[in-house]
C-alpha positions as CSV (number, residue, x, y, z in Angstrom):
1,X,0.1,0.1,0.1
2,X,1.4,3.4,-1.0
3,X,2.2,5.9,1.7
4,X,-0.1,9.5,2.0
5,X,0.7,12.0,4.4
6,X,-2.0,12.7,7.0
7,X,-2.9,15.9,8.4
8,X,-0.4,15.9,11.5
9,X,2.1,17.2,8.9
10,X,4.1,20.3,10.2
11,X,5.6,21.1,6.6
12,X,9.1,20.6,8.0
13,X,10.3,18.9,4.6
14,X,12.4,16.5,6.3
15,X,10.4,13.8,4.1
16,X,11.2,15.2,0.8
17,X,14.9,14.4,0.0
18,X,14.6,11.1,1.9
19,X,12.2,9.9,-1.1
20,X,14.2,7.8,-3.4
21,X,12.0,8.2,-6.3
22,X,10.7,12.0,-5.5
23,X,7.3,11.3,-5.3
24,X,6.9,14.2,-2.1
25,X,6.3,17.5,-2.8
26,X,5.1,20.7,-0.9
27,X,1.7,21.0,-1.2
28,X,-0.9,23.9,-0.2
29,X,-0.7,23.1,3.6
30,X,1.0,20.2,4.1
31,X,3.5,17.8,2.1
32,X,1.8,15.5,-0.4
33,X,2.9,12.0,-2.0
34,X,1.9,10.8,-5.4
35,X,0.4,7.6,-4.5
36,X,1.2,6.3,-8.2
37,X,4.7,6.5,-8.0
38,X,5.6,5.8,-4.2
39,X,7.7,2.4,-4.0
40,X,6.1,1.9,-0.5
41,X,9.7,1.9,1.1
42,X,8.7,3.8,4.1
43,X,11.9,6.1,4.1
44,X,9.6,9.0,4.4
45,X,7.9,7.8,7.5
46,X,11.4,7.0,9.2
47,X,12.3,10.7,9.0
48,X,9.1,12.1,10.3
49,X,9.2,13.7,13.4
50,X,5.2,13.8,13.8
51,X,4.9,10.4,11.9
52,X,2.6,11.9,9.3
53,X,3.5,9.5,6.6
54,X,1.6,6.1,6.9
55,X,0.2,3.7,4.8
56,X,-3.5,3.3,3.5
């Protein structure tokens, strides 16, 4: 299951550079993950200070 970023996101940007397929980008109020490009590696979840990335 692909990851997505919950409302807990504080827009710190820690996740974006960790994504090996560059599917994370800044959205209007938080970061977003392109679920079609996500390879489900969990790198984003491992660095997030508020556990915002989660699997569906």
